[in-house]
GULUM-276088 format. One record per residue (C-alpha): x, y, z. Coordinates in steps of 0.001 Angstrom, whole numbers, padded with zeros to 6 digits, always signed. Layout:
XYZ...
END
This chain:
-000019-000010-000003+001219+003505-000916+001709+006012+001808-000415+009085+000990+001322+012360+001718-000945+015083+002975-001324+017941+000533+000802+020913+001618-001215+023987+002541-001158+026490-000352+000870+029501+000599-000963+032840+000237+000400+034868-002653+002461+037870-001568+000384+040961-002341+002264+043541-004445+001105+046568-002509+003477+049426-001912+004147+050314+001690+003628+053928+002771+007435+054237+002937+007903+053135-000647+005192+055445-001887+006794+058397-000009+010195+057419-001461+008759+057665-005009+007383+061119-004266+010742+062281-003094+012475+060988-006217+009971+062772-008493+010626+066168-006857+014362+065695-006565+016527+067552-009084+019185+065618-011007+021729+068464-010586+022313+071250-008101+021846+074897-009106+025573+075381-009785+027801+072765-011454+031163+072657-013144+030924+071783-016838+032218+068243-017271+033993+069244-020457+035689+072560-019652+035329+072656-015835+033871+076223-015806+031273+076931-013138+027692+077195-014481+024416+078255-012935+021526+076055-014132+017914+076878-014506+015194+074500-013172+014752+072633-016451+018500+072042-016744+018653+070819-013174+015724+068417-013766+017062+066994-017036+020769+066930-016178+021457+068446-019596+022673+072060-020003+024209+074389-022513+027713+075507-021678+028506+078989-023113+032275+078430-022534+032638+075306-024732+029500+076256-026761+028054+072739-026417+025015+071016-025085+026344+068930-022176+024751+065809-020673+026278+066007-017190+025867+062227-016458+026814+060729-019841+029493+063235-020892+031393+062820-017610+033366+059813-018859
END
């Protein structure tokens, strides 16, 4: 005679709900600027004052090297 194993209890599925902490963290990230108000151009190292849009995007125009600079990707 075969021994019948009892069926294991089905585990409840983990519910993919965000905790209040995670939701708050997302809000902070949305309002956070990519760059501060003043940066040094990654190409020519001159100090630049950025407007809100440039701070948000991380891309700015440098009048010294006359180029559009992507602060994150051009830093290499």
